[in-house]
DOKOLLO-784238 format. One record per residue: residue in one letter; x, y, z of N, C-alpha, C in turn. Coordinates in pm, whole numbers, padded with zeros to 5 digits, always signed. Layout:
// residues N
AXYZXYZXYZ ...
//
This chain:
// residues 449
M+01423+07018-01733+01459+06894-01662+01405+06775-01740 A+01491+06679-01768+01452+06563-01847+01383+06460-01760 H+01288+06390-01818+01215+06284-01747+01230+06154-01825 A+01265+06049-01755+01276+05919-01820+01136+05867-01855 Q+01128+05806-01968+01000+05747-02007+00969+05627-01919 I+00844+05618-01872+00802+05508-01785+00748+05395-01872 V+00807+05278-01858+00763+05160-01933+00703+05061-01834 I+00578+05024-01853+00509+04933-01762+00550+04790-01795 T+00608+04722-01695+00648+04582-01714+00581+04490-01613 N+00491+04544-01530+00426+04466-01426+00345+04350-01484 Q+00361+04232-01425+00286+04114-01467+00190+04066-01359 S+00192+04129-01243+00106+04087-01132-00027+04161-01140 F-00107+04120-01236-00230+04193-01266-00339+04094-01304 S-00462+04125-01260-00577+04045-01301-00696+04139-01323 M-00796+04091-01392-00911+04173-01425-01039+04093-01404 G-01134+04155-01336-01267+04097-01321-01369+04187-01385 T-01489+04136-01403-01596+04219-01460-01730+04161-01421 T-01828+04247-01410-01966+04206-01387-02057+04309-01454 G-02175+04267-01492-02265+04363-01554-02385+04298-01618 R-02470+04383-01671-02584+04339-01751-02617+04449-01850 I-02655+04410-01968-02685+04507-02072-02779+04443-02173 G-02860+04523-02236-02953+04471-02335-03053+04578-02374 S-03170+04535-02413-03273+04629-02456-03409+04575-02416 G-03504+04667-02397-03637+04624-02358-03741+04728-02394 I-03865+04684-02403-03975+04774-02434-04092+04745-02340 S-04171+04848-02314-04298+04836-02244-04405+04889-02339 P-04480+04801-02406-04572+04846-02510-04678+04946-02464 S-04711+04946-02334-04816+05036-02285-04767+05178-02265 I-04638+05201-02273-04581+05334-02252-04568+05405-02386 P-04611+05530-02396-04588+05604-02521-04440+05605-02556 G-04408+05568-02677-04268+05556-02716-04210+05419-02689 H-04284+05335-02610-04245+05196-02582-04117+05184-02501 T-04074+05289-02431-03952+05280-02350-03971+05177-02239 G-03876+05085-02225-03885+04983-02122-03862+05040-01984 R-03952+05010-01890-03941+05058-01753-03960+04943-01654 Q-03891+04953-01540-03901+04851-01436-04041+04854-01375 L-04095+04736-01345-04232+04724-01298-04244+04728-01146 N-04133+04717-01072-04138+04708-00926-04198+04832-00863 L-04252+04815-00742-04312+04926-00670-04209+05033-00635 T-04252+05157-00635-04166+05269-00596-04118+05251-00452 G-03992+05282-00429-03936+05272-00295-03881+05135-00262 Q-03886+05040-00357-03836+04906-00328-03721+04864-00419 G-03677+04953-00506-03561+04921-00589-03583+04795-00670 S-03491+04700-00657-03500+04574-00731-03573+04465-00655 L-03624+04495-00534-03707+04398-00463-03832+04369-00547 G-03850+04243-00580-03957+04208-00672-03903+04164-00806 S-03773+04140-00814-03700+04092-00932-03616+04202-00995 R-03497+04163-01038-03403+04255-01101-03392+04234-01252 L-03474+04148-01310-03455+04113-01451-03477+04232-01545 E-03556+04332-01502-03576+04450-01586-03478+04562-01554 Q-03383+04534-01465-03287+04636-01419-03210+04695-01537 G-03175+04824-01525-03109+04894-01634-02966+04850-01658 D-02907+04904-01762-02772+04866-01804-02667+04911-01703 Y-02566+04826-01682-02447+04867-01609-02333+04774-01645 I-02212+04826-01637-02091+04747-01660-01988+04787-01555 D-01931+04691-01486-01823+04714-01391-01697+04642-01439 L-01586+04713-01438-01455+04654-01465-01372+04662-01337 L-01310+04549-01298-01239+04542-01171-01093+04505-01193 P-01007+04603-01220-00864+04573-01228-00805+04555-01088 S-00715+04460-01075-00653+04432-00946-00503+04408-00966 F-00423+04470-00880-00277+04458-00887-00229+04386-00761 H-00141+04289-00781-00098+04202-00672+00051+04224-00643 F+00081+04260-00519+00219+04287-00478+00281+04160-00421 T+00412+04147-00443+00485+04028-00397+00568+04062-00274 P+00551+03987-00162+00635+04011-00044+00783+03988-00074 V+00869+04045+00007+01013+04029-00013+01053+03883-00008 N+01001+03811+00094+01031+03669+00105+00917+03589+00042 A+00908+03595-00090+00794+03541-00161+00778+03391-00140 N+00888+03319-00118+00880+03174-00105+00836+03131+00034 K+00850+03219+00134+00819+03182+00272+00703+03262+00331 D+00672+03373+00271+00572+03466+00326+00438+03446+00255 S+00333+03414+00331+00201+03391+00272+00116+03518+00266 T+00177+03633+00293+00102+03759+00286+00049+03782+00145 R-00080+03821+00138-00141+03857+00011-00170+04006+00013 I-00119+04078-00086-00134+04224-00090-00195+04261-00225 D-00310+04329-00219-00382+04361-00342-00428+04507-00341 F-00418+04569-00458-00488+04695-00482-00596+04667-00586 Q-00719+04702-00551-00830+04677-00643-00912+04803-00663 A-00955+04825-00785-01043+04936-00818-01164+04882-00892 R-01269+04962-00895-01390+04925-00969-01429+05044-01056 L-01430+05022-01186-01472+05124-01281-01615+05093-01321 A-01709+05178-01280-01850+05150-01300-01908+05241-01408 F-01985+05183-01497-02051+05256-01604-02199+05213-01606 Y-02288+05310-01606-02429+05275-01606-02511+05383-01677 S-02630+05346-01715-02719+05437-01785-02813+05504-01688 T-02838+05633-01707-02928+05707-01619-03072+05707-01668 N-03094+05658-01790-03229+05670-01845-03252+05566-01953 G-03258+05439-01911-03290+05336-02008-03168+05273-02072 T-03189+05208-02184-03085+05130-02250-03014+05215-02354 F-02931+05308-02308-02864+05401-02398-02711+05396-02383 L-02657+05287-02332-02513+05281-02313-02437+05296-02444 G-02487+05236-02549-02412+05236-02674-02424+05363-02755 N-02507+05458-02711-02532+05576-02792-02460+05701-02745 V-02380+05691-02641-02314+05809-02587-02168+05778-02560 N-02088+05882-02551-01947+05862-02520-01901+05954-02408 S-01994+06015-02337-01959+06100-02225-02073+06103-02126 S-02046+06153-02006-02148+06163-01904-02245+06274-01941 S-02374+06242-01944-02475+06342-01979-02610+06296-01929 I-02705+06389-01924-02839+06355-01883-02897+06257-01984 G-02951+06147-01934-03007+06048-02023-02901+05961-02089 G-02777+05975-02051-02671+05898-02115-02596+05812-02016 M-02466+05798-02038-02384+05710-01958-02310+05787-01850 V-02307+05731-01731-02236+05789-01619-02124+05695-01578 S-02008+05749-01547-01897+05668-01498-01864+05708-01355 S-01818+05612-01276-01782+05641-01138-01674+05544-01093 L-01616+05573-00977-01511+05489-00917-01555+05454-00775 P-01647+05359-00760-01700+05329-00627-01607+05248-00540 E-01498+05197-00597-01410+05111-00519-01265+05135-00559 A-01180+05158-00460-01035+05168-00478-00972+05151-00341 F-00908+05037-00317-00855+05009-00183-00734+04916-00191 V-00658+04916-00084-00547+04822-00067-00580+04733+00052 E-00559+04603+00034-00583+04507+00142-00463+04414+00154 A-00420+04393+00276-00313+04296+00306-00372+04188+00395 S-00368+04063+00349-00429+03951+00421-00322+03856+00470 N-00351+03793+00585-00258+03694+00643-00116+03748+00649 I-00103+03862+00713+00025+03934+00714+00134+03849+00777 V+00239+03824+00700+00356+03744+00742+00310+03613+00805 G+00210+03550+00745+00164+03420+00791+00073+03423+00911 S+00038+03541+00961-00047+03551+01079-00195+03548+01039 H-00282+03563+01139-00426+03569+01115-00475+03713+01098 W-00383+03808+01088-00421+03948+01079-00435+03993+00934 S-00537+04075+00909-00557+04138+00779-00596+04284+00802 V-00566+04369+00703-00597+04510+00717-00627+04567+00578 W-00714+04668+00573-00746+04732+00446-00775+04880+00471 A-00764+04959+00364-00798+05101+00371-00835+05149+00231 G-00932+05240+00225-00976+05296+00096-01127+05298+00088 A-01177+05290-00032-01321+05283-00057-01350+05149-00123 R-01451+05077-00072-01476+04944-00127-01622+04905-00112 Y-01660+04806-00195-01789+04741-00179-01775+04639-00066 M-01801+04682+00055-01787+04595+00172-01923+04532+00200 R-01956+04426+00126-02086+04363+00141-02073+04215+00111 Y-02167+04136+00163-02150+03992+00156-02275+03926+00097 D-02346+03840+00171-02458+03765+00113-02566+03859+00058 D-02622+03819-00056-02732+03896-00113-02839+03801-00165 I-02960+03856-00185-03063+03786-00259-03040+03823-00405 H-02976+03735-00477-02929+03773-00610-03043+03810-00704 I-03155+03738-00697-03262+03766-00791-03325+03903-00766 C-03288+03967-00653-03334+04104-00624-03217+04202-00609 D-03093+04154-00624-02976+04240-00606-02982+04312-00471 Y-03017+04238-00366-03047+04297-00235-02948+04242-00132 F-02848+04325-00093-02748+04287+00008-02806+04323+00143 Y-02872+04227+00206-02971+04255+00308-02919+04276+00449 F-02796+04242+00481-02757+04242+00622-02638+04332+00654 D-02529+04317+00578-02403+04379+00619-02337+04452+00502 D-02416+04539+00436-02363+04620+00327-02306+04749+00385 H-02173+04756+00395-02106+04875+00448-02028+04948+00339 S-02072+04936+00216-01999+04994+00104-01981+05144+00124 S-01856+05183+00146-01827+05324+00175-01676+05340+00179 Q-01632+05451+00237-01491+05483+00246-01445+05472+00391 G-01329+05406+00413-01283+05391+00550-01164+05297+00560 F-01159+05220+00669-01050+05125+00691-01099+05016+00783 G-01024+04905+00790-01063+04796+00877-00948+04703+00908 V-00966+04628+01016-00867+04528+01058-00942+04402+01098 K-00884+04285+01068-00950+04159+01097-00851+04062+01159 Y-00899+03989+01262-00819+03883+01323-00907+03759+01331 K-00866+03655+01259-00944+03532+01249-01088+03565+01206 N-01187+03540+01292-01327+03559+01255-01387+03688+01309 T-01303+03777+01358-01351+03903+01416-01292+04020+01339 S-01377+04118+01305-01328+04234+01231-01382+04362+01293 F-01301+04467+01285-01341+04601+01326-01316+04696+01210 S-01415+04780+01179-01403+04874+01067-01458+05009+01107 M-01407+05112+01039-01463+05245+01051-01494+05298+00912 F-01610+05364+00900-01652+05418+00771-01692+05564+00786 F-01672+05640+00679-01699+05783+00678-01779+05816+00552 P-01907+05777+00546-01980+05788+00419-01999+05929+00368 A-02008+06030+00456-02028+06167+00406-01910+06214+00323 A-01794+06152+00342-01676+06191+00266-01693+06164+00117 I-01784+06074+00082-01806+06044-00061-01943+06091-00106 D-02017+06161-00021-02151+06207-00058-02160+06358-00074 T-02052+06430-00053-02062+06576-00049-02083+06640-00185 S-02083+06562-00292-02115+06619-00423-02266+06625-00445 S-02343+06568-00353-02487+06566-00366-02550+06669-00273 S-02667+06713-00305-02738+06809-00220-02860+06741-00159 G-02895+06785-00040-03016+06734+00022-03004+06594+00078 I-02884+06547+00110-02868+06414+00166-02886+06424+00317 L-02990+06360+00369-03021+06367+00512-02947+06256+00585 P-02902+06282+00709-02897+06413+00775-02761+06480+00761 Y-02691+06452+00652-02556+06505+00635-02554+06653+00601 S-02654+06700+00531-02648+06838+00483-02772+06914+00525 Y-02757+07045+00539-02868+07131+00577-02836+07272+00529 E-02938+07351+00511-02919+07490+00470-02907+07577+00595 N-02802+07657+00601-02782+07742+00718-02741+07882+00673 I-02749+07975+00764-02716+08115+00736-02603+08159+00827 I-02491+08196+00769-02377+08254+00841-02343+08384+00769 S-02327+08491+00845-02297+08625+00789-02405+08669+00689 G-02529+08624+00712-02640+08669+00630-02656+08598+00498 K-02573+08499+00469-02580+08430+00341-02614+08283+00362 K-02718+08235+00291-02758+08096+00303-02666+08008+00218 S-02624+07896+00274-02538+07802+00201-02565+07661+00250 L-02513+07564+00175-02530+07424+00211-02412+07379+00296 T-02439+07323+00413-02334+07280+00505-02345+07129+00525 Y-02229+07066+00541-02224+06921+00556-02179+06882+00696 R-02228+06766+00739-02186+06707+00865-02126+06569+00838 Q-02015+06541+00902-01947+06413+00882-02007+06307+00974 R-02016+06185+00923-02059+06072+01005-01943+05975+01024 E-01928+05927+01147-01832+05821+01176-01910+05696+01216 I-01875+05583+01155-01942+05457+01184-01839+05356+01235 F-01866+05300+01351-01781+05197+01412-01854+05064+01397 V-01790+04967+01333-01855+04839+01303-01773+04725+01361 L-01839+04639+01438-01776+04519+01493-01855+04398+01445 E-01784+04302+01383-01849+04182+01330-01773+04059+01375 H-01848+03952+01401-01786+03827+01444-01863+03709+01387 N-01790+03613+01330-01849+03491+01276-01825+03374+01370 I-01930+03299+01399-01921+03177+01480-01933+03058+01387 R-01830+02977+01380-01827+02863+01287-01791+02735+01361 K-01857+02710+01471-01829+02593+01552-01897+02467+01501 W-02005+02485+01426-02083+02372+01379-02068+02359+01228 P-02021+02245+01177-02002+02228+01032-02131+02256+00956 G-02116+02331+00847-02232+02363+00765-02314+02479+00816 N-02268+02543+00924-02341+02656+00981-02247+02774+01003 D-02298+02893+00980-02222+03016+01006-02318+03117+01068 I-02284+03164+01188-02363+03265+01257-02281+03393+01263 K-02335+03500+01209-02265+03627+01208-02335+03726+01299 L-02258+03787+01388-02308+03890+01479-02260+04026+01431 L-02349+04125+01436-02319+04259+01385-02353+04364+01488 G-02261+04458+01510-02287+04572+01595-02229+04698+01532 E-02305+04808+01535-02261+04935+01477-02294+05049+01572 F-02208+05149+01572-02236+05274+01642-02211+05389+01544 H-02307+05480+01531-02299+05591+01437-02296+05723+01513 L-02211+05813+01467-02202+05947+01526-02199+06049+01413 V-02297+06140+01411-02302+06248+01314-02265+06377+01386 A-02161+06444+01337-02112+06565+01403-02217+06675+01403 G-02210+06762+01503-02299+06876+01509-02263+06979+01403 S-02356+07069+01377-02331+07175+01279-02239+07280+01339 A-02195+07374+01255-02108+07481+01303-02177+07561+01413 A-02098+07607+01511-02155+07673+01628-02234+07798+01589 R-02193+07867+01481-02260+07990+01439-02371+07966+01338 A-02393+07840+01303-02492+07809+01200-02633+07838+01250 T-02717+07885+01160-02858+07909+01189-02941+07845+01077 P-03017+07737+01106-03035+07679+01238-02915+07593+01281 Y-02909+07565+01410-02801+07484+01466-02854+07344+01495 Y-02773+07242+01460-02810+07104+01490-02703+07040+01576 P-02739+06985+01692-02640+06917+01775-02602+06783+01714 E-02496+06721+01767-02455+06591+01715-02564+06489+01740 D-02568+06388+01655-02672+06285+01663-02605+06148+01662 K-02677+06048+01714-02620+05915+01730-02719+05808+01686 G-02667+05686+01674-02750+05571+01644-02671+05443+01660 W-02739+05331+01672-02672+05202+01682-02750+05096+01608 V-02680+04987+01576-02739+04875+01501-02696+04745+01566 A-02786+04649+01572-02754+04513+01616-02822+04415+01523 G-02752+04306+01492-02812+04208+01402-02748+04072+01415 I-02819+03971+01366-02767+03835+01364-02812+03768+01236 K-02722+03694+01173-02750+03623+01049-02705+03479+01062 W-02791+03386+01023-02760+03244+01030-02764+03186+00889 S-02653+03123+00849-02644+03055+00719-02626+02906+00745 H-02706+02826+00677-02707+02681+00701-02706+02606+00569 D-02611+02515+00552-02605+02431+00432-02713+02324+00439 I-02780+02301+00326-02885+02199+00318-02839+02088+00225 K-02856+01964+00269-02817+01849+00188-02928+01817+00087 T-02895+01826-00040-02987+01791-00147-02914+01705-00249 E-02987+01659-00348-02926+01572-00450-02809+01641-00517 Q-02824+01769-00546-02716+01848-00602-02661+01941-00494 K-02530+01959-00488-02467+02040-00385-02498+02189-00403 G-02476+02266-00297-02490+02410-00305-02617+02467-00245 S-02704+02382-00190-02830+02431-00132-02802+02493+00005 F-02883+02593+00041-02863+02661+00169-02991+02730+00214 N-02989+02771+00341-03093+02856+00397-03025+02967+00477 Q-03073+03090+00460-03019+03204+00533-03134+03280+00598 F-03113+03318+00723-03213+03397+00794-03141+03507+00870 A-03194+03629+00863-03127+03743+00928-03231+03839+00984 I-03198+03897+01100-03276+04008+01154-03179+04118+01193 R-03224+04243+01176-03139+04359+01205-03227+04473+01256 Y-03177+04541+01358-03251+04652+01418-03157+04770+01433 G-03199+04886+01382-03119+05008+01392-03202+05120+01450 T-03137+05207+01527-03208+05320+01588-03137+05451+01555 G-03208+05563+01581-03151+05695+01559-03112+05716+01414 V-02998+05780+01392-02952+05807+01255-02906+05682+01184 A-02908+05567+01251-02868+05439+01191-02989+05356+01152 N-03098+05421+01110-03220+05348+01077-03240+05326+00927 G-03130+05339+00846-03143+05317+00701-03158+05170+00671 G-03195+05140+00548-03213+05222+00432-03349+05202+00370 D-03360+05246+00245-03487+05240+00174-03457+05231+00024 N-03561+05204-00054-03551+05198-00199-03453+05092-00247 G-03451+04978-00176-03364+04869-00216-03222+04881-00167 N-03187+04995-00103-03055+05011-00042-03063+04970+00105 T-02961+04901+00152-02967+04849+00289-02862+04908+00382 Q-02783+05005+00333-02683+05067+00422-02753+05140+00536 T-02712+05111+00658-02778+05171+00775-02752+05320+00784 W-02649+05372+00714-02621+05515+00722-02707+05597+00626 R-02792+05531+00545-02886+05605+00462-03012+05634+00546 T-03002+05731+00635-03105+05757+00734-03241+05779+00670 Y-03342+05715+00728-03478+05724+00675-03560+05825+00754 G-03647+05897+00684-03746+05982+00748-03695+06119+00786 A-03779+06191+00861-03752+06330+00900-03702+06336+01044 P-03632+06446+01080-03587+06463+01219-03699+06513+01309 D-03675+06509+01438-03769+06567+01533-03785+06716+01503 P-03907+06768+01497-03926+06908+01457-03871+07010+01556 I-03851+06970+01680-03802+07064+01783-03651+07054+01800 T-03600+06932+01818-03457+06914+01846-03373+06900+01720 G-03434+06861+01607-03357+06835+01486-03284+06703+01489 L-03313+06618+01589-03246+06489+01605-03335+06375+01557 Y-03276+06257+01545-03349+06138+01505-03377+06047+01624 T-03388+06104+01741-03423+06028+01860-03559+05963+01839 G-03569+05834+01865-03694+05762+01844-03707+05699+01708 A-03617+05732+01615-03620+05669+01483-03572+05524+01494 Y-03626+05438+01409-03583+05298+01412-03611+05232+01278 S-03552+05116+01258-03581+05033+01143-03557+04887+01180 F-03652+04802+01146-03642+04658+01171-03653+04585+01039 T-03560+04493+01014-03559+04416+00890-03544+04268+00922 A-03627+04185+00859-03616+04040+00870-03613+03982+00729 V-03520+03889+00706-03500+03831+00572-03489+03680+00582 E-03561+03612+00496-03548+03467+00476-03508+03445+00330 H-03405+03361+00308-03352+03339+00174-03304+03195+00164 F-03346+03123+00059-03305+02984+00045-03279+02949-00101 L-03198+02845-00119-03172+02786-00251-03178+02635-00236 L-03261+02572-00319-03272+02427-00321-03236+02376-00460 N-03121+02310-00469-03082+02243-00595-03143+02104-00592 C-03270+02096-00631-03347+01973-00613-03291+01855-00691 S-03243+01882-00813-03186+01777-00898-03107+01845-01008 N-03054+01767-01102-02983+01828-01214-03080+01879-01320 K-03211+01877-01288-03312+01929-01379-03383+02053-01327 F-03371+02081-01194-03450+02193-01140-03387+02246-01011 S-03386+02381-00998-03346+02450-00875-03451+02554-00841 L-03465+02580-00710-03563+02678-00663-03495+02774-00568 N-03505+02905-00597-03445+03011-00515-03558+03104-00467 G-03577+03114-00334-03687+03193-00281-03644+03286-00170 Y-03730+03385-00139-03696+03484-00038-03822+03550+00017 A-03807+03614+00132-03910+03700+00189-03839+03810+00266 V-03887+03933+00252-03827+04050+00318-03937+04131+00385 Y-03918+04162+00513-04010+04250+00585-03931+04365+00646 I-03976+04487+00624-03908+04607+00675-04013+04701+00735 Q-03983+04750+00854-04064+04856+00915-03970+04966+00963 S-03997+05090+00920-03906+05200+00952-03985+05323+00994 K-03926+05399+01086-03983+05526+01129-03871+05627+01144 G-03896+05751+01101-03800+05858+01116-03807+05921+01255 G-03738+06033+01271-03735+06101+01400-03852+06194+01425 G-03931+06222+01321-04049+06306+01338-04154+06237+01424 T-04245+06317+01480-04348+06260+01567-04461+06195+01488 S-04478+06233+01362-04588+06181+01282-04557+06042+01229 I-04664+05959+01215-04649+05830+01148-04703+05839+01005 N-04711+05960+00957-04750+05981+00819-04638+06057+00747 E-04646+06189+00735-04542+06271+00676-04493+06372+00778 A-04367+06418+00761-04309+06517+00851-04214+06605+00772 L-04176+06719+00830-04088+06814+00762-03943+06775+00780 D-03867+06778+00669-03724+06751+00678-03647+06881+00706 Y-03514+06876+00695-03430+06993+00725-03459+07111+00633 Y-03520+07083+00517-03543+07188+00418-03688+07233+00414 G-03767+07186+00511-03907+07225+00516-03995+07150+00418 R-03948+07039+00362-04025+06959+00269-04098+06847+00344 L-04221+06816+00304-04293+06704+00362-04244+06575+00299 I-04194+06483+00382-04146+06354+00333-04206+06244+00420 P-04218+06121+00368-04270+06010+00449-04184+05988+00573 N-04249+05960+00685-04178+05940+00811-04202+05802+00870 Y-04282+05722+00801-04312+05586+00848-04348+05500+00727 K-04298+05377+00725-04332+05289+00613-04310+05144+00651 T-04382+05057+00581-04361+04913+00592-04351+04854+00451 D-04263+04757+00437-04246+04684+00312-04258+04535+00340 F-04324+04464+00250-04321+04318+00252-04312+04269+00108 V-04209+04192+00081-04188+04138-00054-04150+03991-00041 T-04209+03908-00123-04172+03767-00126-04177+03718-00270 G-04096+03618-00299-04093+03569-00435-04003+03448-00450 A-04003+03392-00568-03921+03274-00595-03887+03267-00743 R-03772+03211-00770-03728+03184-00908-03707+03034-00923 G-03769+02978-01025-03745+02839-01061-03658+02833-01184 I-03555+02748-01181-03467+02730-01296-03480+02586-01343 T-03537+02568-01460-03552+02435-01520-03442+02416-01623 Y-03360+02312-01602-03248+02287-01692-03297+02196-01806 L-03351+02259-01911-03406+02181-02022-03296+02104-02095 T-03182+02171-02117-03061+02105-02165-02945+02170-02090 N-02823+02126-02117-02707+02187-02052-02697+02336-02083 W-02734+02374-02204-02711+02512-02247-02839+02595-02260 F-02956+02533-02236-03081+02605-02248-03163+02586-02120 H-03179+02696-02044-03251+02691-01918-03377+02777-01928 L-03478+02742-01850-03601+02821-01845-03615+02880-01705 I-03609+03014-01697-03627+03086-01571-03772+03131-01560 T-03835+03099-01447-03969+03150-01417-03966+03211-01278 E-04034+03324-01262-04038+03393-01133-04180+03435-01100 L-04212+03432-00970-04338+03484-00919-04307+03566-00795 H-04356+03691-00791-04329+03782-00681-04457+03850-00635 Y-04462+03878-00504-04567+03962-00448-04501+04072-00365 A-04544+04197-00383-04485+04309-00310-04594+04402-00262 Q-04575+04455-00141-04665+04559-00092-04585+04661-00013 R-04631+04785-00018-04565+04894+00053-04672+04990+00104 Q-04653+05031+00230-04741+05131+00290-04656+05247+00339 D-04679+05365+00284-04611+05486+00328-04705+05563+00421 G-04661+05581+00545-04744+05649+00642-04873+05573+00668 Q-04984+05644+00669-05114+05584+00691-05190+05565+00561 N-05120+05576+00449-05184+05553+00319-05222+05407+00303 P-05314+05375+00213-05344+05234+00184-05220+05163+00128 D-05225+05032+00130-05115+04952+00075-05113+04963-00077 A-04993+04984-00132-04970+04965-00275-04924+04820-00293 Q-04986+04748-00387-04959+04606-00402-04930+04572-00548 M-04847+04468-00566-04812+04422-00701-04789+04271-00700 W-04846+04203-00797-04809+04066-00831-04731+04070-00961 K-04625+03990-00971-04547+03989-01095-04509+03846-01132 F-04529+03815-01260-04490+03685-01314-04394+03708-01429 I-04286+03629-01433-04183+03643-01535-04151+03507-01594 I-04136+03502-01724-04084+03385-01792-03967+03430-01878 A-03854+03360-01866-03732+03405-01933-03654+03284-01987 P-03681+03242-02111-03595+03141-02175-03451+03192-02184 T-03355+03110-02145-03218+03157-02125-03117+03065-02193 I-03029+03125-02270-02916+03052-02329-02797+03064-02235 V-02735+02948-02202-02620+02943-02111-02504+02879-02188 P-02422+02958-02254-02319+02901-02343-02213+02819-02272 T-02196+02836-02139-02098+02753-02067-02148+02611-02045 A-02277+02587-02073-02336+02453-02063-02323+02396-01921 E-02348+02480-01821-02340+02439-01680-02480+02440-01620 R-02520+02327-01560-02651+02319-01494-02636+02373-01351 S-02639+02505-01341-02618+02569-01212-02690+02703-01209 V-02739+02739-01091-02799+02871-01072-02699+02981-01102 W-02570+02955-01078-02467+03058-01087-02394+03058-01220 A-02434+02976-01315-02368+02974-01446-02387+03108-01516 R-02279+03162-01568-02283+03287-01643-02178+03279-01754 P-02198+03348-01867-02300+03449-01893-02436+03388-01927 H-02540+03471-01909-02677+03441-01952-02714+03532-02067 I-02791+03480-02161-02857+03562-02263-03005+03527-02254 R-03087+03624-02210-03225+03596-02172-03326+03671-02259 L-03434+03602-02291-03554+03665-02344-03647+03683-02226 I-03678+03808-02189-03751+03838-02066-03893+03885-02099 C-03991+03819-02040-04131+03857-02054-04188+03874-01913 S-04213+04000-01872-04259+04031-01737-04400+04087-01741 F-04485+04040-01649-04622+04087-01639-04652+04121-01493 A-04700+04242-01467-04732+04285-01332-04880+04321-01323 R-04939+04292-01208-05078+04329-01179-05078+04414-01052 Y-05123+04540-01064-05124+04634-00952-05264+04645-00893 N-05271+04675-00761-05401+04705-00704-05442+04848-00740 H-05565+04886-00706-05618+05016-00747-05532+05131-00693 Y-05489+05119-00567-05413+05230-00507-05281+05251-00579 A-05209+05143-00608-05081+05155-00678-05102+05214-00817 A-05205+05166-00888-05229+05214-01025-05267+05361-01026 E-05353+05402-00933-05402+05540-00933-05297+05640-00886 N-05195+05594-00816-05094+05684-00760-04957+05667-00823 G-04950+05599-00936-04824+05587-01009-04712+05525-00927 Y-04739+05410-00863-04645+05351-00767-04540+05261-00833 S-04492+05295-00951-04379+05226-01011-04325+05312-01123 D-04201+05285-01164-04145+05357-01279-04232+05339-01402 F-04284+05218-01419-04371+05190-01534-04497+05275-01528 L-04565+05277-01412-04691+05349-01400-04673+05499-01416 Q-04559+05551-01375-04535+05695-01390-04525+05736-01536 Q-04492+05640-01622-04485+05668-01765-04612+05625-01839 A-04671+05513-01796-04785+05456-01868-04919+05511-01822 G-04924+05571-01703-05051+05619-01652-05117+05518-01561 N-05243+05541-01529-05314+05461-01429-05364+05330-01490 Q-05279+05230-01488-05313+05100-01545-05299+04992-01440 R-05382+04890-01451-05374+04778-01358-05270+04676-01401 W-05240+04669-01531-05143+04573-01581-05018+04644-01631 G-04902+04585-01602-04776+04635-01654-04704+04525-01730 T-04635+04562-01837-04564+04464-01918-04424+04514-01952 Y-04334+04418-01969-04197+04448-02012-04147+04329-02092 F-04089+04357-02209-04029+04253-02293-03889+04299-02331 G-03792+04210-02316-03656+04249-02348-03566+04130-02373 V-03450+04160-02428-03342+04062-02442-03221+04122-02373 R-03172+04055-02272-03063+04110-02191-02961+04001-02160 T-02839+04043-02138-02734+03950-02098-02680+03990-01963 E-02638+03893-01885-02576+03916-01754-02452+03829-01743 W-02345+03884-01684-02220+03808-01674-02143+03851-01549 W-02053+03767-01510-01953+03804-01409-01836+03706-01418 I-01721+03757-01386-01602+03674-01373-01506+03745-01279 F-01458+03673-01178-01370+03732-01077-01242+03650-01064 
//
């Protein structure tokens, strides 16, 4: 059977990209491999300037309605091709996925139709980065990160979505509480449970310069198979939150203040390690019922940007998190696999970035951060970090958001005794029990959408 050759003639196409790449060293580490200085369990909280290499390519295809001249419907298919390094700055040295090399993934692929036939209705389906405001200097999407697979519908300022995160996590083992080891017909195997998340969001925009977002979630994790040993019944959780964004009048436009609080219970008490998705359940289950009844997580975030003048901007934040799992202990508890894991923790991180516009194309970034973390009843692990980063901005724009950046990064961290003695950072795990941590690198960051 003959097949006609397919010739691509589509012109309704655009491409976006975001990423950062470069090189860095930590002189105190044998081999000088550059490592992030932030405390363990906090991800990029405490600054992202030492963050590892990644590149995202975002191709998008745009469909034209039949009545193109009269119909304001916007129809897009967008994908995200993500490439990142699993072990340092080795993107340029590999050409396939391997340990210590480059990994590729497809975290986003969805179709969205907006303002359907001129109405206020929009709809989407697929897998997408469904997230909004973030603390950029920490890469922390603190309130409404629902990045997962599912669908949603929106009318004016109100949206309803459903997500099924286990559908994209089943290639991993030991993901709580989605998977557990069970015995059927005498053979032990790994079994998965699906989670359904119902999300309702509404924005109130009655006051100029202000946006109040209300968030509600309900989570349902299916029970295990009836013949499974051990057997786990279905589990539930809910989330409620409010976020206020307020424009601030300064000499230069773009200043704002954002404040958010969020509370989640049961299996909706995620997340940890710099991830904020509520479906990344924290802690261990109840040892008797196997449920997360009594689990909770509370998060409060303050974030501001002040464009003081055309010579200086200040971006600051504070994050407080308290979380408890379903286990009865406020120290460690047994998970589904009989492993002892932390069941209670508190995080507090605060910091600020100053951007001095020395010239249009040469900016000086300075950062100061303080971070502390307590796992269970252990002492606090603490870190102070100071960063100075002379930055070339070839677009010659005096703005916090000007990109690309080419930065010389000099980071210095001071740990307390407990953090140093217990290897409470990627750097300390390689360098040993040291009170001071250092990182020097040259890195670039860019985005265009």
